[in-house]
VONU-410021 format. One line per 8 residues: number of its first residue (from 1); for each residue x, y, z of N, C-alpha, C. Coordinates in Angstrom, 3 decimals, decimal comma. Last residue first. Layout:
% VONU-410021
NUM = X Y Z X Y Z X Y Z  ...
% end
This chain:
% VONU-410021
171 = -94,503 -1,645 40,949 -95,478 -1,729 42,034 -96,382 -2,895 41,863  -91,013 -1,616 40,407 -92,354 -1,914 39,924 -93,303 -2,067 41,096  -88,966 1,131 41,346 -89,368 -0,275 41,455 -90,787 -0,443 40,969  -87,528 3,445 38,994 -88,342 3,173 40,158 -88,755 1,699 40,162  -84,187 3,880 37,948 -85,536 3,420 37,653 -86,271 3,082 38,956  -82,459 6,930 38,792 -82,553 5,480 38,731 -83,995 5,099 38,473  -82,480 9,654 39,167 -82,308 9,158 37,815 -82,366 7,652 37,696  -83,200 10,700 41,645 -81,758 10,583 41,358 -81,490 10,004 39,976
163 = -85,932 10,524 41,632 -85,340 11,847 41,513 -83,847 11,775 41,203  -86,756 7,651 39,572 -86,671 8,375 40,830 -86,019 9,727 40,586  -88,880 7,007 36,745 -87,573 7,160 37,363 -87,703 7,906 38,682  -90,815 4,631 34,937 -90,710 5,805 35,786 -89,370 5,809 36,480  -90,714 3,760 31,558 -90,517 3,390 32,951 -90,343 4,667 33,742  -92,977 3,551 28,935 -92,010 4,396 29,619 -91,905 3,964 31,068  -93,338 1,264 26,354 -93,730 1,641 27,709 -92,610 2,440 28,353  -92,117 0,650 23,946 -93,228 1,580 23,942 -93,590 2,047 25,333
155 = -88,527 0,677 23,779 -89,818 0,046 24,074 -90,900 1,111 24,154  -86,985 2,707 21,260 -86,939 1,725 22,330 -88,314 1,157 22,566  -87,531 5,950 20,702 -86,637 4,877 20,286 -86,533 3,898 21,432  -89,782 8,062 19,635 -89,567 7,141 20,735 -88,725 5,995 20,200  -89,170 11,419 18,695 -89,347 10,013 18,334 -89,087 9,160 19,557  -90,971 14,292 19,883 -89,776 13,486 19,680 -90,114 12,043 19,338  -93,310 16,200 17,894 -92,958 15,464 19,095 -91,739 14,582 18,835  -94,013 17,278 15,507 -93,329 18,152 16,443 -92,912 17,429 17,716
147 = -94,185 16,481 12,102 -94,259 16,018 13,474 -93,463 16,916 14,372  -93,546 17,335 9,615 -94,707 17,935 10,243 -94,836 17,530 11,696  -90,669 18,230 7,792 -91,309 17,328 8,743 -92,473 18,049 9,423  -90,848 19,242 4,388 -90,475 19,476 5,760 -91,257 18,525 6,652  -89,634 17,719 1,333 -90,684 18,275 2,202 -90,181 18,437 3,626  -87,643 16,395 -0,029 -87,647 17,848 -0,140 -88,701 18,501 0,770  -85,479 13,655 0,626 -86,821 14,258 0,689 -86,743 15,786 0,696  -83,153 12,764 -1,795 -83,324 13,310 -0,461 -84,716 13,949 -0,421
139 = -82,009 10,194 -3,611 -83,142 11,104 -3,505 -83,320 11,518 -2,051  -78,907 9,980 -5,253 -79,750 9,655 -4,095 -80,848 10,705 -3,982  -78,249 8,959 -8,530 -78,369 10,078 -7,590 -79,309 9,690 -6,440  -76,205 6,151 -9,115 -77,547 6,740 -9,128 -77,592 7,908 -8,148  -73,722 5,211 -8,490 -73,805 6,173 -9,590 -75,189 6,807 -9,683  -74,119 3,429 -6,469 -73,372 4,648 -6,161 -73,513 5,681 -7,277  -75,400 1,370 -7,808 -76,108 2,105 -6,761 -75,428 3,439 -6,460  -73,336 0,563 -9,476 -74,584 1,069 -10,067 -75,361 1,866 -9,037
131 = -71,474 -0,314 -7,613 -71,134 0,834 -8,463 -72,380 1,434 -9,097  -72,921 -2,490 -6,610 -72,554 -1,381 -5,729 -72,233 -0,125 -6,539  -73,079 -4,098 -8,877 -74,313 -3,590 -8,254 -74,011 -2,380 -7,377  -70,362 -4,594 -9,262 -71,115 -3,883 -10,300 -72,414 -3,315 -9,738  -69,788 -6,026 -6,964 -69,127 -4,733 -7,148 -69,881 -3,925 -8,202  -71,295 -8,286 -7,506 -71,595 -7,475 -6,326 -71,000 -6,083 -6,451  -70,082 -9,366 -9,819 -71,449 -8,811 -9,887 -71,804 -7,939 -8,678  -66,845 -8,658 -10,962 -67,614 -9,158 -9,821 -69,005 -8,529 -9,845
123 = -65,356 -7,353 -12,867 -66,213 -8,450 -13,328 -67,108 -8,983 -12,207  -63,884 -5,577 -11,373 -64,832 -5,034 -12,336 -65,794 -6,103 -12,839  -62,276 -7,349 -9,929 -63,256 -6,520 -9,228 -64,312 -5,975 -10,182  -60,733 -8,395 -11,996 -61,600 -9,285 -11,232 -62,661 -8,493 -10,484  -59,364 -6,071 -12,793 -60,260 -6,753 -13,740 -61,224 -7,673 -13,000  -57,925 -5,600 -10,443 -58,896 -4,611 -10,906 -59,879 -5,245 -11,881  -56,269 -7,842 -10,383 -57,229 -7,622 -9,303 -58,318 -6,638 -9,724  -54,787 -7,330 -12,724 -55,611 -8,545 -12,635 -56,656 -8,388 -11,538
115 = -53,480 -4,986 -11,973 -54,379 -4,961 -13,136 -55,317 -6,174 -13,097  -51,928 -5,966 -9,849 -52,959 -4,956 -9,592 -53,961 -4,885 -10,745  -50,243 -7,726 -11,265 -51,113 -8,248 -10,215 -52,241 -7,260 -9,917  -48,935 -5,912 -12,965 -49,748 -6,979 -13,546 -50,721 -7,542 -12,509  -47,618 -4,358 -11,037 -48,586 -3,725 -11,935 -49,511 -4,770 -12,544  -45,931 -6,305 -9,926 -46,967 -5,687 -9,093 -48,038 -5,024 -9,955  -44,324 -6,834 -12,164 -45,114 -7,911 -11,568 -46,237 -7,343 -10,711  -43,139 -4,314 -12,504 -44,012 -4,852 -13,564 -44,901 -5,972 -13,017
107 = -41,659 -4,213 -10,136 -42,714 -3,218 -10,371 -43,677 -3,716 -11,439  -39,890 -6,333 -10,594 -40,807 -6,395 -9,456 -41,971 -5,419 -9,645  -38,516 -5,290 -12,793 -39,291 -6,516 -12,953 -40,302 -6,650 -11,817  -37,275 -3,074 -11,592 -38,202 -2,879 -12,710 -39,089 -4,101 -12,891  -35,626 -4,379 -9,714 -36,706 -3,504 -9,246 -37,742 -3,276 -10,358  -33,886 -5,681 -11,481 -34,696 -6,474 -10,571 -35,886 -5,651 -10,062  -32,670 -3,487 -12,661 -33,463 -4,406 -13,488 -34,402 -5,223 -12,610  -31,370 -2,467 -10,378 -32,374 -1,662 -11,078 -33,278 -2,545 -11,936
99 = -29,640 -4,575 -9,769 -30,655 -4,185 -8,788 -31,753 -3,358 -9,454  -28,027 -4,519 -12,074 -28,805 -5,708 -11,753 -29,938 -5,370 -10,791  -26,862 -2,008 -11,793 -27,716 -2,283 -12,952 -28,604 -3,483 -12,683  -25,424 -2,469 -9,426 -26,466 -1,452 -9,438 -27,419 -1,676 -10,623  -23,662 -4,450 -10,276 -24,607 -4,768 -9,209 -25,750 -3,761 -9,181  -22,230 -2,974 -12,171 -23,012 -4,139 -12,591 -24,049 -4,509 -11,537  -21,022 -1,088 -10,481 -21,931 -0,638 -11,548 -22,814 -1,795 -12,015  -19,469 -2,786 -8,929 -20,516 -1,985 -8,288 -21,528 -1,508 -9,321
91 = -17,750 -3,778 -10,891 -18,643 -4,697 -10,184 -19,782 -3,948 -9,501  -16,438 -1,420 -11,604 -17,210 -2,158 -12,599 -18,203 -3,092 -11,921  -15,158 -0,785 -9,188 -16,142 0,143 -9,766 -17,029 -0,570 -10,769  -13,490 -3,039 -8,977 -14,488 -2,765 -7,946 -15,576 -1,835 -8,480  -11,895 -2,693 -11,221 -12,710 -3,890 -11,109 -13,822 -3,677 -10,082  -10,631 -0,296 -10,560 -11,492 -0,348 -11,740 -12,421 -1,555 -11,676  -9,217 -1,190 -8,289 -10,190 -0,099 -8,167 -11,158 -0,118 -9,348  -7,575 -3,147 -9,434 -8,536 -3,517 -8,396 -9,622 -2,458 -8,247
83 = -6,072 -1,556 -11,187 -6,895 -2,640 -11,719 -7,959 -3,051 -10,703  -4,797 0,115 -9,348 -5,723 0,693 -10,338 -6,642 -0,380 -10,910  -3,233 -1,832 -8,028 -4,218 -1,036 -7,283 -5,248 -0,429 -8,236  -1,611 -2,699 -10,112 -2,519 -3,649 -9,462 -3,616 -2,902 -8,707  -0,254 -0,285 -10,612 -1,043 -0,920 -11,673 -2,063 -1,881 -11,065  1,005 0,100 -8,155 0,048 1,098 -8,645 -0,850 0,498 -9,729  2,675 -2,129 -8,053 1,631 -1,972 -7,044 0,571 -0,992 -7,513  4,331 -1,515 -10,223 3,501 -2,721 -10,262 2,370 -2,634 -9,242
75 = 5,515 0,803 -9,239 4,697 0,871 -10,446 3,786 -0,349 -10,549  6,903 -0,269 -7,071 5,829 0,695 -6,815 4,919 0,828 -8,034  8,727 -1,907 -8,452 7,783 -2,518 -7,518 6,604 -1,580 -7,248  10,091 0,088 -9,830 9,425 -0,980 -10,567 8,364 -1,635 -9,689  11,101 1,483 -7,662 10,170 2,154 -8,576 9,401 1,119 -9,381  12,859 -0,357 -6,592 11,681 0,023 -5,807 10,635 0,693 -6,699  14,752 -0,476 -8,651 14,044 -1,682 -8,232 12,762 -1,342 -7,475  15,474 2,242 -8,787 15,027 1,529 -9,985 14,222 0,302 -9,591
67 = 16,250 2,712 -6,158 15,091 3,420 -6,698 14,557 2,726 -7,937  18,525 1,063 -6,019 17,386 0,825 -5,129 16,122 1,474 -5,690  20,129 2,363 -7,901 19,708 0,973 -8,134 18,487 0,640 -7,271  20,421 4,853 -6,603 19,855 4,788 -7,942 19,345 3,372 -8,243  21,694 4,068 -4,245 20,379 4,689 -4,171 19,666 4,602 -5,522  24,087 3,130 -5,315 23,225 2,210 -4,580 21,803 2,772 -4,491  25,076 5,515 -6,407 24,786 4,378 -7,286 23,835 3,390 -6,593  25,368 7,007 -4,036 24,509 7,484 -5,123 24,120 6,354 -6,055
59 = 27,237 5,457 -2,666 25,900 5,649 -2,097 24,909 6,115 -3,164  29,416 5,696 -4,421 28,831 4,382 -4,135 27,414 4,506 -3,573  29,806 8,492 -4,257 29,496 7,858 -5,546 28,843 6,497 -5,323  30,457 8,757 -1,563 29,264 9,434 -2,089 28,829 8,804 -3,412  32,799 7,293 -1,526 31,660 6,832 -0,718 30,364 7,462 -1,223  34,396 8,916 -3,244 34,109 7,506 -3,584 32,897 6,978 -2,826  34,470 11,286 -1,806 33,863 11,275 -3,138 33,506 9,846 -3,549  35,793 10,272 0,429 34,471 10,882 0,587 33,748 10,895 -0,745
51 = 38,206 9,510 -0,672 37,301 8,467 -0,190 35,906 9,005 0,118  39,201 12,071 -1,349 39,044 11,021 -2,364 38,053 9,959 -1,905  39,296 13,391 1,120 38,443 13,914 0,042 38,184 12,833 -0,998  41,130 11,703 2,485 39,790 11,961 3,030 38,843 12,440 1,937  43,456 11,858 0,863 42,783 10,569 1,069 41,344 10,771 1,574  44,000 14,590 1,179 43,716 14,053 -0,160 42,989 12,716 -0,032  44,517 14,680 3,949 43,447 15,487 3,361 43,047 14,930 2,006  46,790 13,037 4,233 45,529 12,647 4,866 44,349 13,378 4,220
43 = 49,139 12,066 1,842 48,456 13,182 2,513 47,081 12,724 3,020  49,979 9,938 0,419 50,578 10,133 1,739 49,881 11,229 2,517  47,465 7,895 -1,146 48,338 9,061 -1,110 48,892 9,185 0,299  45,864 5,663 -3,352 46,507 5,912 -2,055 47,453 7,088 -2,175  43,656 4,569 -5,187 44,183 5,925 -5,008 44,754 6,173 -3,607  42,962 1,443 -3,892 42,479 2,527 -4,758 43,065 3,840 -4,294  43,920 -0,508 -2,224 43,473 -0,932 -3,557 43,118 0,235 -4,478  44,804 -0,576 0,397 45,564 0,200 -0,579 45,182 -0,156 -2,013
35 = 43,492 -1,638 2,479 44,164 -2,594 1,603 45,009 -1,875 0,566  42,396 0,667 3,540 43,367 -0,075 4,331 44,153 -1,065 3,466  40,591 1,399 1,488 41,700 2,278 1,864 42,799 1,499 2,592  38,847 -0,774 1,525 39,576 -0,461 0,281 40,784 0,414 0,596  37,895 -0,525 4,157 38,607 -1,745 3,745 39,417 -1,496 2,481  36,613 1,942 4,031 37,760 1,783 4,940 38,584 0,561 4,528  34,574 1,287 2,196 35,546 2,325 1,858 36,792 2,210 2,747  33,182 -0,647 3,679 33,823 -1,032 2,408 34,894 0,001 2,028
27 = 32,259 0,970 5,772 33,160 -0,150 6,053 33,894 -0,607 4,805  30,528 2,585 4,293 31,694 3,199 4,960 32,730 2,119 5,291  28,649 0,621 3,534 29,419 1,329 2,521 30,666 1,997 3,126  27,667 -0,131 6,059 28,322 -1,137 5,208 29,183 -0,448 4,156  26,525 2,306 6,850 27,616 1,722 7,628 28,378 0,677 6,808  24,494 2,537 4,967 25,581 3,525 4,961 26,778 2,977 5,739  22,912 0,358 5,818 23,471 0,376 4,471 24,649 1,353 4,386  22,188 1,163 8,412 22,958 -0,082 8,204 23,639 -0,076 6,841
19 = 20,713 3,465 7,808 21,926 3,562 8,638 22,797 2,330 8,441  18,623 2,295 6,323 19,515 3,288 5,707 20,824 3,401 6,488  17,443 0,650 8,297 18,008 0,055 7,077 18,977 0,997 6,388  16,561 2,627 10,055 17,536 1,638 10,514 18,207 0,950 9,324  14,688 3,871 8,389 15,855 4,640 8,862 16,949 3,686 9,333  12,872 1,743 8,087 13,541 2,321 6,913 14,799 3,081 7,334  11,994 1,385 10,712 12,704 0,294 10,028 13,459 0,814 8,807  10,701 3,802 11,127 11,869 3,464 11,946 12,688 2,354 11,287
11 = 8,602 3,545 9,315 9,597 4,608 9,132 10,863 4,319 9,935  7,160 1,411 10,457 7,777 1,257 9,141 8,859 2,307 8,918  5,687 1,172 12,793 7,125 1,446 12,913 7,858 1,275 11,586  3,023 0,480 12,183 3,320 1,850 12,609 4,811 2,162 12,683  2,797 -1,437 9,082 2,873 -1,331 10,547 3,314 0,067 10,958  0,516 -0,598 6,432 1,871 -0,823 6,924 1,893 -0,703 8,442  -2,285 -2,392 5,247 -1,764 -1,234 5,955 -0,393 -1,575 6,514  -3,201 -3,421 2,033 -2,617 -3,795 3,322 -2,008 -2,565 3,980
3 = -6,245 -2,117 0,630 -4,797 -2,294 0,604 -4,280 -2,625 1,995  -9,230 -4,081 0,431 -8,515 -2,925 0,965 -7,016 -3,174 0,909  -11,534 -4,916 -1,913 -10,322 -5,362 -1,265 -9,532 -4,140 -0,828
% end
């Protein structure tokens, strides 16, 4: 099982989500400031620094919570991925063992069939006669030939030939 591939614009979606989240937090900070709910001062610089620290704190907390939730999800995905990988390896190992056992059984079956054929051949009387003939030493004549004329292979009557090698017509 292959892991699901993310779409090509995943990074763009993440950046858009981050921008939206930061915009919401900035909007919340402006709303708190406008309502005067938190540390209001008459000085602009003090208000800017205070709300910058507050926005940074909120963003840090939100990031921490997101990481906790996302980390849990990533850990679960890693565990599932490891389990799938281990299961795949185990299944492949089992399939390989099964294939090896199957091959061993096939080899044993072929060995048994060959042994049976060999026994049948050894028991066959024609094969025994052939083996007996083959085991006897062949006798090759030791004397020299005394005939000096060529052997005539074919009919006893010689046909006459023309000069071009064709047979002459009968007279």
